[in-house]
Phi, psi and omega in degrees: 000133180293142174290156179255130181245126178256124173261111188270148168056033177266079190300330184255002184065024188284340180302326184279348180266326190262353179221158182266105179263004186305313181298319179293323183292341175279346183246344186209165174266118183256122181238128180262128174261115186261018178217157175292145176254125181290137178266145354263340194293310181297316180297318180296320181292314184287331187257004185301330184265012185256143179266330185227137177240133174242117180271165168249099185052227182254026183304312177242120175295155176239081183284167180301323180301321178288314181304318182292346181255010179245091190294334183264353187297131180233338189207137175236127175250122179258121176280126184106168187278336186268133180228023183288350176271001176254130176282088186289335179291314178296320177302315180298318182295336178266000182077020180264122178276148179233128176236152172241155182278157182299154177288138178235133178296340180297333181296311181299321180297316180295318180292318180300321177297318179293322177307312182286332172297318179291319179300311183290324178294320180289313185285332179255006176057038184297313183294314183290325177291325175299313179298320180297316181296324179293339176266004179100002183280176181202118176050082181258345182216153173259133182274183180233133176282151178263339179302130180084355179270176183257125177256119178259125186244119174269103179099125181237050169284199183300321180288314179300321179292322179296318178296321179297319179302317181290324177301321178295322178298324178284354180080029180270153172274129187254134171221153189214159176204143160204170189297328183244013182289141176256161178299325180293320178296318179295316181297323180297334178265006180081018183243168176250130177286127178230170175287161177300318181298315181294321181301313181289327183284334189243352182278146173271331173225128175249127179235136190256126179221051177253150172281145178282129177208177176301328182285329184258352180298122180070018184292336173261105187245188183302319181299318179295315181294323179292335180282343184290153175297152177294339181264005188267160180236150175238137183238130179228110173242012184272274175213141184300323186288352176292332181255138173293103188297314177301323179293322178292319177300317180297319180295321179289320180295319181278351183058036172286344166234161186288324182173184182213156170234118189234134175241353185224153188214158179299320177242125180231141353302152182296128179305146186295335181259017183291141181303329180302331182289341184246352180283128186283343184255026175228135174261126183238139173228152189272065179053062184260359189310307180269354194274075173237156179300325180297309183292319180295326175298321177294311180303305186288327175299317177293322179298317178302315181295321179293319179294319177299319179296320178298314180295333178278359179082017179227066183301143182242157174054040180281123186269348180239026181296325183280353180273183185281079181260344186076009181265000000 
C-alpha cells in the first residue's frame, strides 16, 4: 500500500507548481491541504491516515498531543530551518523522525525586500492612498522621507544585516540593539550599538529581526512603544508575539506613534474582526516575508528530496535522531 503524504497549509496550492512531485506521486499518495486545520481535534481527524507530514514553515504547530493521535505517522518534514513548533521529543518517543530543509540565503533577501516595502508603504502612505484613489480621492496625506532619518534595528542576524545594507543606500543613520549584541557586531553592519531604551526613543523607524523565544516573547512592550516619537513607525516581519499586541493596538489607536507595517501576528491567519484590519495607520500583509515563488520552490524542492530519501531508507537532516526514537 502506498504511503500517504500530507502537504499542510498550502493555501494557494503553490507547492505543486514550484517543485516537481512527479516522482513521489508514483510512490505515494500526495494530498494538499489548502486550509488551516484547527488543533487538536480537526487536525487529528484529518491527518489520522497519513504516514508523512510536510509543513510550510511554522504555519501549523505539531504538538505532542497531535502526534500521539496520529497512529500512522512516521516522518515530519519541516520546510525552513526552525522546527521549534514541532514537539520533537514526543515524535522521537513515538519513533517519528523529524527533518528540516537546508537554510537558503534567498529567504533573508525576500524578507528584507518586504521589510522595505512595508517601510515605504507606511511612511509614504502608499496603501492608504491607493485605497483612497480607488474611491475617487486624490492626495489625502503627506508622506515622510526616510533619507537622513534614524533606522533602529532589533537584531543583526543575516536578515537584520540585509535590512541595514538597504538602509545605508537610503542614507539613513543606523543604530541597533539586541540582548547579546556587541559594539563590534553593530559596527560591522554599519550601525551604532545603543540601549534598547535609546533605540525606541530616538529612531524614526524601528524594525524587528529577532527570533521568537521565551526570552524575546513580549520583549517590545508598552514602555518601549510609549518611548517612541509620535512621528515614528514600527515594522514587524519577525514574529507577532515579540510585540505586546494590545499595547501596539493602543499606540496605533491613540496615534502616539505614526504607524506600523506588520507581516506577522500572534494568531494566524489574522481573525477577520481583528483591530489591525480597521486601523488606518497600519499596513498589513498576510505573513508574506518568505512567501515568494523562488523561496517556496527551494523549500518544496528540498522537501521532495528529503521525503524521497526517507522512503529509500536513508533519512537525511534528522533533528531528533539522538533522542529516544528506537532508530
